[in-house]
C-alpha positions in Angstrom: 0.0 0.0 0.0 2.8 2.4 0.9 4.8 1.7 -2.3 1.6 2.1 -4.4 0.8 5.4 -2.7 4.4 6.6 -3.3 4.3 5.6 -6.9 0.9 7.3 -7.3 2.2 10.5 -5.7 5.3 10.4 -7.8 3.1 10.0 -10.9 1.0 12.9 -10.0 4.1 15.1 -9.3 5.6 14.1 -12.6 2.4 15.1 -14.4 2.3 18.5 -12.7 6.0 19.1 -13.6 5.4 18.1 -17.1 2.4 20.4 -17.4 4.4 23.3 -15.9 7.2 22.7 -18.4 4.8 22.5 -21.3 3.2 25.7 -20.2 6.5 27.5 -19.9 7.6 26.3 -23.3 4.3 27.4 -24.8 4.7 30.9 -23.2 8.3 31.1 -24.4 7.3 29.9 -27.8 4.5 32.5 -28.0 6.8 35.3 -26.9 9.5 34.3 -29.4 6.9 34.1 -32.2 5.5 37.5 -31.3 9.1 39.0 -31.4 9.7 37.3 -34.7 6.7 39.1 -36.1 7.9 42.4 -34.7 6.8 45.0 -35.8 3.2 44.1 -36.3 2.0 47.7 -36.1 3.4 51.2 -36.5 6.4 52.2 -34.4 6.8 55.7 -32.9 10.3 57.3 -32.9 10.3 60.1 -30.3 12.6 63.0 -31.2 13.3 65.5 -28.5 14.0 68.4 -30.9 11.9 70.3 -33.4 11.6 69.6 -37.2 14.5 70.9 -39.2 17.1 70.0 -36.6 19.9 67.5 -37.2 18.2 65.0 -34.9 14.9 65.3 -36.7 16.5 65.0 -40.2 18.5 61.8 -39.3 15.5 60.3 -37.5 13.3 60.8 -40.6 15.9 59.3 -42.9 16.4 56.2 -40.7 12.7 55.9 -40.0 11.8 55.8 -43.7 14.4 53.1 -44.3 13.2 51.0 -41.4 9.6 51.3 -42.7 10.8 50.0 -46.1 12.7 47.1 -44.6 10.3 46.0 -41.9 6.9 46.6 -43.6 5.5 48.9 -40.9 5.5 52.7 -40.5 8.1 54.2 -38.3 6.6 57.6 -37.4 8.6 60.5 -36.0 7.0 62.3 -33.0 8.7 65.6 -32.2 8.6 66.5 -28.5 11.1 69.4 -28.2 12.1 71.3 -25.1 14.7 71.5 -22.3 17.6 70.5 -24.5 15.9 67.2 -25.6 15.0 66.2 -22.0 11.2 66.4 -22.6 11.4 63.9 -25.4 13.7 61.7 -23.3 11.3 61.7 -20.4 8.4 60.6 -22.8 10.6 57.9 -24.3 11.7 56.6 -20.9 8.0 56.3 -19.7 6.8 54.5 -22.8 5.7 50.9 -22.6 8.8 48.7 -23.2 7.3 46.7 -26.0 9.4 48.0 -28.9 6.6 50.2 -30.3 8.1 53.4 -28.9 11.7 54.0 -29.4 13.8 57.2 -29.3 16.6 59.0 -30.9 19.2 59.3 -28.2 21.6 62.3 -28.4 24.5 63.8 -26.5 22.4 66.4 -24.8 19.6 64.4 -23.1 21.7 61.2 -22.6 25.1 62.6 -21.5 24.9 66.4 -20.9 21.6 67.4 -19.3 21.8 65.0 -16.4 24.8 67.0 -15.2 23.0 70.3 -15.7 19.3 70.0 -14.8 18.5 69.4 -11.2 15.2 67.8 -11.9 14.8 65.4 -14.8 11.9 63.0 -15.4 14.3 60.2 -16.3 17.6 58.5 -15.3 19.9 58.6 -18.3 21.8 55.5 -17.2 18.9 53.4 -15.9 15.7 54.2 -17.9 16.9 53.3 -21.4 17.9 50.2 -23.3 20.6 50.8 -25.9 20.0 49.8 -29.6 22.8 51.3 -31.7 24.9 54.3 -32.6 23.9 56.2 -35.8 26.0 59.2 -36.7 28.5 61.8 -35.5 27.6 65.4 -36.1 30.3 68.0 -36.7 29.5 71.6 -35.7 29.8 74.9 -37.7 30.3 78.4 -36.2 28.2 80.8 -38.3 27.4 84.5 -38.4 25.2 86.7 -40.7 26.6 87.2 -44.2 27.1 91.0 -43.6 29.1 90.4 -40.4 32.5 92.1 -41.0 34.5 89.3 -39.4 36.5 87.3 -41.9 37.4 84.5 -39.5 36.8 83.2 -36.0 39.5 85.3 -34.4 38.2 88.4 -36.0 34.8 87.8 -34.5 36.2 87.0 -31.1 38.3 90.1 -31.1 35.2 92.2 -31.8 33.5 90.4 -28.9 36.3 91.3 -26.6 36.1 95.0 -27.5 32.3 95.2 -27.5 31.1 92.6 -25.0 27.8 94.3 -24.3 26.8 94.4 -28.0 27.6 90.8 -28.9 25.6 87.7 -28.0 25.1 84.2 -29.3 22.1 81.9 -29.7 21.9 78.1 -29.2 19.2 75.4 -29.6 18.7 75.5 -25.8 20.3 75.4 -22.4 22.3 72.2 -22.0 22.3 71.3 -25.7 25.6 70.4 -27.3 25.3 73.7 -29.2 25.4 75.5 -25.9 28.2 73.5 -24.4 30.5 73.6 -27.5 30.1 77.4 -27.5 30.7 77.6 -23.8 34.0 75.7 -24.2 35.1 77.9 -27.1 34.4 81.1 -25.3 36.1 79.9 -22.1 39.2 79.0 -24.1 39.1 82.4 -25.8 38.6 84.3 -22.6 35.5 85.9 -23.9 32.2 86.4 -22.1 28.8 87.4 -23.6 25.1 86.9 -23.3 23.6 83.5 -24.2 20.2 83.5 -25.9 18.7 80.0 -25.7 16.0 78.8 -28.1 13.9 75.7 -28.5 15.6 74.6 -31.7 18.0 75.6 -34.5 15.6 77.1 -37.0 14.7 80.2 -35.0 18.3 80.8 -34.1 19.2 80.9 -37.8 16.3 83.2 -38.6 17.3 85.6 -35.8 21.0 85.7 -36.9 19.8 86.7 -40.4 17.5 89.3 -38.9 20.2 90.7 -36.6 18.7 89.8 -33.2 21.5 87.3 -32.5 25.1 87.6 -33.6 26.3 84.0 -33.9 25.7 80.3 -33.2 27.6 77.0 -33.1 25.4 74.3 -34.4 25.4 71.1 -36.4 26.5 71.1 -40.0 23.3 69.2 -40.8 21.1 72.1 -39.8 23.4 74.9 -41.0 24.8 73.6 -44.3 21.8 74.5 -46.5 21.8 78.1 -45.1 25.6 78.4 -45.6 25.6 77.0 -49.2 22.6 79.3 -49.9 24.5 82.4 -48.8 22.1 83.2 -46.0 24.7 82.5 -43.3 28.5 82.7 -43.2 30.7 79.9 -41.7 33.8 81.0 -39.9 34.9 77.7 -38.4 34.2 73.9 -38.2 34.6 71.9 -35.0 36.4 68.9 -36.5 40.2 68.3 -36.4 40.3 68.4 -40.2 38.4 70.6 -42.7 35.3 69.1 -44.1 35.1 68.1 -47.7 31.6 69.8 -47.9 33.1 73.2 -47.0 36.8 72.9 -47.7 37.4 76.7 -47.5 36.2 76.9 -43.9 39.1 76.5 -41.5 38.9 74.5 -38.3 38.7 76.0 -34.8 42.0 74.2 -34.0 43.9 75.9 -36.8 42.6 79.3 -35.7 44.5 79.3 -32.4 42.8 76.6 -30.4 44.9 73.4 -30.8 43.2 70.1 -30.0 39.6 71.6 -30.4 37.5 68.6 -31.5 33.9 68.7 -30.5 30.6 67.4 -31.9 27.5 65.4 -31.1 26.3 61.9 -31.6 22.9 60.4 -32.3 21.8 56.8 -31.5 18.7 54.7 -31.2 17.5 53.8 -27.7 14.3 52.2 -26.2 12.7 52.3 -22.8 14.4 50.0 -20.3 13.0 46.5 -20.4 12.5 46.1 -24.1 13.2 42.5 -25.0 16.8 41.8 -26.2 15.4 40.1 -29.3 13.7 43.2 -30.4 16.7 45.4 -29.7 19.0 43.1 -31.5 16.6 43.0 -34.5 16.5 46.8 -34.7 20.3 47.0 -34.2 20.9 44.6 -37.1 18.4 46.5 -39.3 19.9 49.9 -38.5 23.5 48.7 -39.2 22.3 47.3 -42.5 20.7 50.6 -43.4 23.8 52.6 -42.5 26.0 50.2 -44.6 24.0 51.0 -47.7 26.0 53.3 -50.0 22.9 55.4 -50.8 22.2 56.0 -47.1 25.8 56.8 -46.3 26.0 59.3 -49.3 22.8 61.0 -48.1 24.0 61.4 -44.5 27.4 62.6 -45.7 25.8 65.2 -48.0 23.7 66.3 -45.0 26.8 67.0 -43.0 26.8 63.9 -40.8 29.4 61.1 -40.4 28.2 57.6 -40.2 29.4 55.8 -37.0 27.9 52.5 -35.9 28.2 50.1 -32.9 28.6 46.3 -33.4 25.9 45.5 -30.8 23.6 47.1 -28.2 26.1 46.1 -25.6 28.9 48.0 -27.3 26.7 51.0 -27.6 25.9 50.8 -23.9 29.6 51.1 -23.2 29.8 54.1 -25.5 26.9 55.7 -23.6 28.6 55.2 -20.3 31.8 56.8 -21.5 30.0 59.8 -23.0 28.0 60.3 -19.8 31.2 60.5 -17.8 33.2 62.6 -20.3 30.5 65.2 -20.9 29.9 65.4 -17.1 33.6 66.4 -16.6 33.2 69.2 -19.2 29.9 70.5 -17.7 31.5 70.8 -14.3 34.8 72.2 -15.6 33.0 75.0 -17.4 30.3 75.4 -14.7 27.3 75.2 -17.1 24.1 75.7 -15.2 20.4 75.7 -16.0 20.4 79.5 -16.1 23.6 79.8 -18.1 
């Protein structure tokens, strides 16, 4: 009787374990199947900057290519403000199912956390990395009728007339603001900062004479420079750009070692399944390897840079967070700067 009861109990336990294993395999299979079908509906790409900015331009190009490759619409949703932090907060709070992703950038991911005392997200904990997209060189521009022939000429006038010279940026804490802060600090020049919510209005006000200069991405400024509406005095890269070979670098105009710019990448809310992130990373790298895409981005003024995996991109994000933090504290950039 005892042996029969033991055998009976063992049989029942085995049946329960078998049922549990079958259920777990079924759930895992269903999850894997769902991820294989990803995306099965439109995907939103949150952009923390206005239309017309470099971030927006790159997001639309990559989004269009993802739509073509994956058979679902990748829709750009512009949520500008606070140097990209408003969009970052929206992206961080989105459901981690892969249907809301975000263009990560230097400002919201690596700079703003060291500037803003209150953010609605944690840059190191609230995002899942997908992949690096591009590097963005910066141009220093003034109005076409500005008498300065080069960067040093403009800086010399600013030294002599500090109260009558100012500069605009795409917002407090943006890379535009920080790159300009570093330049002015190295030059020993102080002037008023006029922050905007994006690049387009800064450019309009430089042309209109309300603001004297800006340091912004080549992507957003190149059409205006080539069209003769703005005059470029310097580029932030170590070497001159092929797109504007007559424009000297900041480094060759008396600031050796000056090499600054911004990066853009793709991130998702923390908790998005690795399978989805890996799929998006693979697709994005394939897009960026296409000669047509690389040509378009280069002509826009961006340099294609990729990461081999989400894990490698995460390491890049960590280093950028630390490096920009040191710069922010060194130059004492504050919310009210």
